[in-house]
DSSP file (Angstrom, degrees, kcal/mol; ACC not computed):
  #  RESIDUE AA STRUCTURE BP1 BP2  ACC     N-H-->O    O-->H-N    N-H-->O    O-->H-N    TCO  KAPPA ALPHA  PHI   PSI    X-CA   Y-CA   Z-CA
    1    1 A M              0   0    0      0, 0.0     2,-0.4     0, 0.0    44,-0.1   0.000 360.0 360.0 360.0 133.9   87.4   -0.6  -11.6
    2    2 A I        -     0   0    0     42,-0.2     2,-0.3    75,-0.1    75,-0.2  -0.656 360.0-137.0 -90.0 135.3   84.0   -1.2  -12.7
    3    3 A N  E     -a   77   0A   0     73,-1.2    75,-3.0    -2,-0.4     2,-0.5  -0.650  10.8-151.0 -91.9 149.3   82.7   -4.7  -12.1
    4    4 A V  E     -a   78   0A   0     -2,-0.3     2,-0.5    73,-0.2    75,-0.2  -0.956   9.9-173.2-120.4 127.1   80.7   -6.6  -14.7
    5    5 A T  E     -a   79   0A   0     73,-3.6    75,-3.0    -2,-0.5     2,-0.6  -0.986   6.9-162.3-120.4 127.7   78.1   -9.3  -13.9
    6    6 A I  E     -a   80   0A   0     -2,-0.5    75,-0.2    73,-0.2    73,-0.1  -0.937  23.2-131.6-108.7 121.1   76.5  -11.3  -16.7
    7    7 A I    >>  -     0   0    0     73,-2.2     4,-2.5    -2,-0.6     3,-0.7  -0.316  21.6-108.0 -75.7 157.8   73.4  -12.9  -15.5
    8    8 A N  H 3> S+     0   0    0      1,-0.3     4,-2.5     2,-0.2     5,-0.2   0.835 117.9  53.2 -54.9 -39.3   72.9  -16.7  -16.2
    9    9 A E  H 3> S+     0   0    0      1,-0.2     4,-2.1     2,-0.2    -1,-0.3   0.897 110.5  47.1 -64.2 -38.4   70.2  -16.2  -18.8
   10   10 A A  H <> S+     0   0    0     -3,-0.7     4,-3.0    70,-0.3    -2,-0.2   0.893 110.0  54.5 -69.9 -43.4   72.5  -13.9  -20.7
   11   11 A K  H  X S+     0   0    0     -4,-2.5     4,-2.6     1,-0.2     5,-0.2   0.958 109.5  47.7 -53.5 -51.9   75.4  -16.4  -20.4
   12   12 A T  H  X S+     0   0    0     -4,-2.5     4,-2.0     1,-0.2    -2,-0.2   0.893 109.8  50.9 -62.7 -41.4   73.2  -19.1  -21.9
   13   13 A E  H  X S+     0   0    0     -4,-2.1     4,-2.6     2,-0.2    -1,-0.2   0.934 111.9  49.5 -56.5 -44.9   72.1  -16.8  -24.8
   14   14 A L  H  X S+     0   0    0     -4,-3.0     4,-2.7     1,-0.2    -2,-0.2   0.955 111.2  46.7 -60.3 -49.9   75.7  -16.0  -25.5
   15   15 A F  H  X S+     0   0    0     -4,-2.6     4,-2.4     1,-0.2    -1,-0.2   0.843 113.4  49.8 -63.1 -35.6   76.9  -19.6  -25.5
   16   16 A E  H  X S+     0   0    0     -4,-2.0     4,-2.7    -5,-0.2    -1,-0.2   0.892 111.4  48.7 -68.2 -41.0   74.0  -20.7  -27.7
   17   17 A S  H  X S+     0   0    0     -4,-2.6     4,-2.4     2,-0.2    -2,-0.2   0.886 110.7  49.7 -66.0 -40.8   74.7  -17.9  -30.2
   18   18 A I  H  X S+     0   0    0     -4,-2.7     4,-2.6    -5,-0.2     5,-0.2   0.961 111.6  50.5 -61.2 -50.9   78.4  -18.7  -30.3
   19   19 A G  H  X S+     0   0    0     -4,-2.4     4,-2.2     1,-0.2     5,-0.3   0.935 110.3  49.8 -53.7 -49.8   77.4  -22.4  -31.0
   20   20 A Y  H  X S+     0   0    0     -4,-2.7     4,-2.2     1,-0.2     3,-0.3   0.956 112.9  44.2 -49.7 -56.6   75.0  -21.4  -33.8
   21   21 A Y  H  X S+     0   0    0     -4,-2.4     4,-2.0     1,-0.2     7,-0.4   0.838 112.0  54.2 -67.8 -32.0   77.5  -19.2  -35.6
   22   22 A E  H  < S+     0   0    0     -4,-2.6    -1,-0.2     6,-0.3    -2,-0.2   0.862 109.9  46.7 -69.4 -31.1   80.3  -21.9  -35.1
   23   23 A E  H  < S+     0   0    0     -4,-2.2     3,-0.2    -3,-0.3    -2,-0.2   0.886 109.2  56.9 -75.0 -34.8   78.1  -24.6  -36.7
   24   24 A K  H  < S-     0   0    0     -4,-2.2     2,-0.3    -5,-0.3    -2,-0.2   0.925 133.1 -13.2 -50.9 -51.6   77.3  -22.1  -39.5
   25   25 A S  S >X S-     0   0    0     -4,-2.0     3,-2.4    -5,-0.1     4,-0.6  -0.916  81.2-100.8-163.7 125.0   81.0  -21.6  -40.3
   26   26 A K  T 34 S+     0   0    0     -2,-0.3    -4,-0.1     1,-0.3    -3,-0.1  -0.218 109.1  16.1 -51.5 130.4   84.1  -22.7  -38.4
   27   27 A G  T 3> S+     0   0    0     -5,-0.1     4,-2.0     1,-0.0    -1,-0.3   0.098  97.5 100.8  91.8 -22.7   85.6  -19.7  -36.5
   28   28 A L  H <> S+     0   0    0     -3,-2.4     4,-2.2    -7,-0.4    -6,-0.3   0.887  81.4  50.6 -63.3 -40.1   82.4  -17.5  -36.8
   29   29 A G  H  X S+     0   0    0     -4,-0.6     4,-2.4    -8,-0.3    -1,-0.2   0.862 110.4  50.8 -64.4 -36.5   81.4  -18.3  -33.3
   30   30 A V  H  > S+     0   0    0      2,-0.2     4,-1.6     1,-0.2    -2,-0.2   0.863 108.5  51.9 -65.8 -38.4   84.9  -17.3  -32.2
   31   31 A D  H  X S+     0   0    0     -4,-2.0     4,-2.4     2,-0.2    -2,-0.2   0.903 108.5  51.1 -64.2 -45.1   84.5  -14.1  -34.1
   32   32 A L  H  X S+     0   0    0     -4,-2.2     4,-3.3     1,-0.2     5,-0.3   0.960 110.0  49.8 -58.3 -50.5   81.2  -13.4  -32.3
   33   33 A Y  H  X S+     0   0    0     -4,-2.4     4,-1.7     1,-0.2    -1,-0.2   0.845 110.0  50.5 -60.6 -30.1   82.8  -14.0  -28.9
   34   34 A K  H  X S+     0   0    0     -4,-1.6     4,-2.9     2,-0.2     5,-0.2   0.933 110.6  49.2 -70.9 -44.8   85.7  -11.7  -29.7
   35   35 A E  H  X S+     0   0    0     -4,-2.4     4,-2.5     1,-0.2    -2,-0.2   0.913 112.4  47.8 -62.5 -43.6   83.3   -8.9  -30.8
   36   36 A I  H  X S+     0   0    0     -4,-3.3     4,-2.2     2,-0.2    -1,-0.2   0.891 111.6  50.3 -67.1 -36.7   81.2   -9.4  -27.6
   37   37 A K  H  X S+     0   0    0     -4,-1.7     4,-2.0    -5,-0.3    -2,-0.2   0.945 112.1  47.9 -67.5 -46.7   84.4   -9.3  -25.4
   38   38 A S  H  X S+     0   0    0     -4,-2.9     4,-1.7     1,-0.2    -2,-0.2   0.908 111.5  50.1 -55.2 -43.9   85.5   -6.1  -27.2
   39   39 A A  H  X S+     0   0    0     -4,-2.5     4,-2.7    -5,-0.2    -1,-0.2   0.909 107.7  52.5 -65.2 -42.4   82.2   -4.5  -26.8
   40   40 A I  H  X S+     0   0    0     -4,-2.2     4,-2.6     1,-0.2    -1,-0.2   0.906 107.8  53.5 -60.3 -39.9   82.1   -5.4  -23.0
   41   41 A E  H  X S+     0   0    0     -4,-2.0     4,-1.9     2,-0.2    -1,-0.2   0.904 108.5  48.8 -59.0 -42.8   85.6   -3.7  -22.7
   42   42 A I  H  X S+     0   0    0     -4,-1.7     4,-2.6     2,-0.2    -2,-0.2   0.928 112.2  48.1 -59.5 -50.8   84.2   -0.5  -24.3
   43   43 A I  H  < S+     0   0    0     -4,-2.7    -2,-0.2     1,-0.2    -1,-0.2   0.855 109.2  54.5 -65.9 -37.1   81.1   -0.5  -21.9
   44   44 A K  H  < S+     0   0    0     -4,-2.6    -1,-0.2    -5,-0.2    -2,-0.2   0.921 114.2  40.8 -60.6 -45.3   83.5   -1.1  -18.9
   45   45 A R  H  < S+     0   0    0     -4,-1.9    -2,-0.2     1,-0.2    -1,-0.2   0.839 132.9  22.6 -72.8 -33.9   85.5    2.1  -19.9
   46   46 A F    ><  +     0   0    0     -4,-2.6     3,-2.9    -5,-0.1     4,-0.3  -0.471  68.7 168.0-133.2  66.5   82.6    4.1  -20.8
   47   47 A P  T 3  S+     0   0    0      0, 0.0     3,-0.4     0, 0.0    -1,-0.1   0.747  80.7  50.2 -54.0 -27.9   79.5    2.7  -19.0
   48   48 A E  T 3  S+     0   0    0      1,-0.2     4,-0.1    -3,-0.1    -5,-0.1   0.299  78.5 104.5 -92.1   9.0   77.4    5.8  -19.8
   49   49 A C  S <  S+     0   0    0     -3,-2.9     2,-0.4    -6,-0.2    -1,-0.2   0.799  72.1  63.0 -63.8 -27.6   78.2    5.8  -23.5
   50   50 A C  S    S-     0   0    0     -3,-0.4    10,-0.1    -4,-0.3     2,-0.0  -0.722 100.1 -98.7 -98.7 144.0   74.8    4.3  -24.5
   51   51 A A        -     0   0    0     -2,-0.4     2,-0.5     8,-0.2     8,-0.4  -0.284  33.5-116.3 -60.3 137.0   71.7    6.3  -23.8
   52   52 A L        -     0   0    0     -4,-0.1     6,-0.2     6,-0.1     2,-0.2  -0.617  34.3-148.2 -79.9 129.9   69.7    5.5  -20.7
   53   53 A R    >   -     0   0    0      4,-2.5     3,-2.7    -2,-0.5    -1,-0.0  -0.484  27.4-102.0 -96.2 168.1   66.3    4.3  -21.7
   54   54 A K  T 3  S+     0   0    0      1,-0.3    -1,-0.1    -2,-0.2    -2,-0.0   0.830 123.7  56.5 -52.5 -38.2   62.9    4.7  -19.9
   55   55 A D  T 3  S-     0   0    0      2,-0.1    -1,-0.3     1,-0.1     3,-0.1   0.316 120.1-110.8 -82.7   8.9   63.2    1.1  -18.7
   56   56 A E  S <  S+     0   0    0     -3,-2.7    17,-0.3     1,-0.3     2,-0.3   0.645  81.0 119.6  74.1  14.7   66.7    2.0  -17.0
   57   57 A T        -     0   0    0     15,-0.1    -4,-2.5    40,-0.0     2,-0.3  -0.716  51.6-148.7-107.6 164.0   68.6   -0.1  -19.5
   58   58 A R  E     -B   71   0A   0     13,-3.1    13,-2.4    -2,-0.3     2,-0.5  -0.928   9.1-148.4-123.4 155.3   71.3    0.8  -22.0
   59   59 A R  E     -B   70   0A   0     -8,-0.4     2,-0.5    -2,-0.3    11,-0.2  -0.976   7.8-168.8-133.7 124.4   71.9   -1.0  -25.3
   60   60 A F  E     -B   69   0A   0      9,-2.5     9,-3.3    -2,-0.5     2,-0.5  -0.958  15.6-143.9-114.9 122.7   75.2   -1.4  -27.1
   61   61 A L  E     -B   68   0A   0     -2,-0.5     7,-0.2     7,-0.2     2,-0.1  -0.743  19.8-141.4 -83.2 119.5   75.2   -2.6  -30.7
   62   62 A I        -     0   0    0      5,-2.2     5,-0.3    -2,-0.5     3,-0.2  -0.428  22.8-100.4 -87.7 159.6   78.2   -4.8  -31.4
   63   63 A N  S    S+     0   0    0    -28,-0.2     2,-0.6     1,-0.2    -1,-0.1  -0.430  93.4   3.3 -77.0 152.2   80.1   -4.7  -34.7
   64   64 A R  S    S+     0   0    0     -2,-0.1    -1,-0.2     2,-0.1   -32,-0.1   0.133 116.2  71.8  66.7 -16.3   79.6   -7.3  -37.5
   65   65 A F  S    S-     0   0    0     -2,-0.6     2,-2.0    -3,-0.2    -3,-0.2  -0.962  86.0-117.8-128.4 146.6   76.8   -9.3  -35.8
   66   66 A P  S    S+     0   0    0      0, 0.0    20,-2.8     0, 0.0     2,-0.4  -0.319  71.5 123.6 -83.0  61.0   73.1   -8.2  -35.3
   67   67 A Y  E     - C   0  85A   0     -2,-2.0    -5,-2.2    -5,-0.3     2,-0.4  -0.940  45.8-156.3-121.8 139.4   73.3   -8.3  -31.4
   68   68 A L  E     -BC  61  84A   0     16,-3.4    16,-1.7    -2,-0.4     2,-0.7  -0.904  14.9-139.3-103.5 139.1   72.6   -5.7  -28.7
   69   69 A I  E     -BC  60  83A   0     -9,-3.3    -9,-2.5    -2,-0.4     2,-0.6  -0.934  20.2-156.4 -93.0 121.3   74.2   -6.0  -25.3
   70   70 A I  E     +BC  59  82A   0     12,-2.4    11,-2.5    -2,-0.7    12,-1.3  -0.884  25.6 164.0 -95.9 118.5   71.4   -5.0  -22.9
   71   71 A Y  E     -BC  58  80A   0    -13,-2.4   -13,-3.1    -2,-0.6     2,-0.4  -0.928  36.4-141.9-140.3 160.0   72.8   -3.7  -19.6
   72   72 A I  E     - C   0  79A   0      7,-2.4     7,-2.8    -2,-0.3     2,-0.6  -0.981  12.3-158.7-117.5 129.0   72.2   -1.8  -16.5
   73   73 A Y  E     + C   0  78A   0     -2,-0.4     2,-0.3   -17,-0.3     5,-0.2  -0.962  30.0 153.6-110.1 120.0   74.8    0.5  -15.0
   74   74 A Y  E >   - C   0  77A   0      3,-2.3     3,-0.9    -2,-0.6    -2,-0.1  -0.976  60.7 -10.1-152.8 129.2   74.1    1.0  -11.3
   75   75 A E  T 3  S-     0   0    0     -2,-0.3     3,-0.1     1,-0.3    -1,-0.1   0.916 127.4 -50.0  47.9  55.7   76.4    1.8   -8.4
   76   76 A N  T 3  S+     0   0    0      1,-0.2   -73,-1.2   -74,-0.1     2,-0.3   0.749 119.2 106.8  56.7  29.5   79.7    1.4  -10.2
   77   77 A R  E <   -aC   3  74A   0     -3,-0.9    -3,-2.3   -75,-0.2     2,-0.5  -0.996  59.0-146.6-131.2 139.9   78.5   -2.1  -11.5
   78   78 A I  E     -aC   4  73A   0    -75,-3.0   -73,-3.6    -2,-0.3     2,-0.6  -0.946  10.5-163.8-110.0 126.0   77.4   -3.2  -15.0
   79   79 A W  E     -aC   5  72A   0     -7,-2.8    -7,-2.4    -2,-0.5     2,-0.7  -0.950   8.1-153.4-106.7 112.0   74.7   -5.9  -15.0
   80   80 A I  E     +aC   6  71A   0    -75,-3.0   -73,-2.2    -2,-0.6   -70,-0.3  -0.773  19.4 173.6 -86.8 118.2   74.5   -7.5  -18.5
   81   81 A I  E     +     0   0A   0    -11,-2.5     2,-0.3    -2,-0.7   -10,-0.2   0.649  56.8   5.2-102.4 -16.3   70.9   -8.8  -18.7
   82   82 A A  E     - C   0  70A   0    -12,-1.3   -12,-2.4   -72,-0.1     2,-0.5  -0.972  41.2-148.0-164.7 147.9   70.8  -10.0  -22.3
   83   83 A F  E     - C   0  69A   0     -2,-0.3     2,-0.4   -14,-0.2   -14,-0.2  -0.853  44.0-165.7-113.1  88.9   72.6  -10.6  -25.5
   84   84 A A  E     - C   0  68A   0    -16,-1.7   -16,-3.4    -2,-0.5     2,-0.2  -0.636  22.7-132.1 -93.5 132.9   69.8   -9.9  -27.7
   85   85 A H  E >   - C   0  67A   0     -2,-0.4     3,-0.6   -18,-0.2   -18,-0.2  -0.550  24.2-133.9 -70.5 141.2   69.5  -10.7  -31.5
   86   86 A C  T 3  S+     0   0    0    -20,-2.8    -1,-0.1     1,-0.2   -19,-0.1   0.803  99.5  38.5 -75.1 -26.3   68.2   -7.4  -33.1
   87   87 A K  T 3  S+     0   0    0    -21,-0.3     2,-0.4     2,-0.1    -1,-0.2   0.249 102.7  78.2-114.9  16.4   65.5   -9.2  -35.2
   88   88 A R  S <  S-     0   0    0     -3,-0.6     4,-0.2     1,-0.2    -3,-0.1  -0.961  99.7 -19.0-124.8 144.1   64.2  -11.9  -32.9
   89   89 A R  S >  S-     0   0    0     -2,-0.4     3,-1.6     1,-0.1     4,-0.2   0.779  74.0-136.4  32.3  72.8   61.7  -11.7  -29.9
   90   90 A P  T 3  S-     0   0    0      0, 0.0    -1,-0.1     0, 0.0    -4,-0.1  -0.318  76.5  -2.7 -60.6 136.3   61.7   -8.1  -29.0
   91   91 A R  T >  S+     0   0    0      1,-0.1     3,-2.5     2,-0.1     4,-0.2   0.545  81.5 139.5  66.6   7.5   61.9   -7.3  -25.4
   92   92 A Y  T <  S+     0   0    0     -3,-1.6     3,-0.4     1,-0.3    -1,-0.1   0.741  70.8  55.2 -55.8 -21.5   61.8  -10.9  -24.3
   93   93 A W  T >  S+     0   0    0     -4,-0.2     3,-2.1     1,-0.2    -1,-0.3   0.288  74.0 107.9 -91.2   6.7   64.4  -10.1  -21.6
   94   94 A A  G X  S+     0   0    0     -3,-2.5     3,-0.8     1,-0.3    -1,-0.2   0.769  72.7  56.5 -61.5 -26.0   62.4   -7.3  -20.0
   95   95 A N  G 3  S+     0   0    0     -3,-0.4    -1,-0.3    -4,-0.2    -2,-0.1   0.370  90.8  76.8 -87.1  10.5   61.5   -9.2  -16.8
   96   96 A R  G <   +     0   0    0     -3,-2.1    -1,-0.2   -89,-0.0    -2,-0.2   0.595  63.6 127.0 -88.9 -10.5   65.3   -9.8  -16.1
   97   97 A K    <         0   0    0     -3,-0.8   -41,-0.0    -4,-0.3   -40,-0.0  -0.137 360.0 360.0 -54.0 137.4   65.8   -6.3  -14.9
   98   98 A K              0   0    0    -19,-0.1    -1,-0.2     0, 0.0    -3,-0.0   0.416 360.0 360.0 -82.2 360.0   67.5   -6.2  -11.4
């Protein structure tokens, strides 16, 4: 079984994003959470499904929402380092790499 670790900064981003969408429309934040959860399951099953980038990260684009899951797959562990909005602050998470 592949273990997944979500670093604290990424957890904070996720909860803030869920809150934002929930305020925008009741149930939309829950929908974002479900999409993220589904994407993480796919990543767990197929950790190398996304191309390895020069910075050693992989990026998974979730459905329905403009978010990337930025992760590192190393020694049978997935480290999620960001839930990054596709159109805001590019590469702000770059210093988080393990």
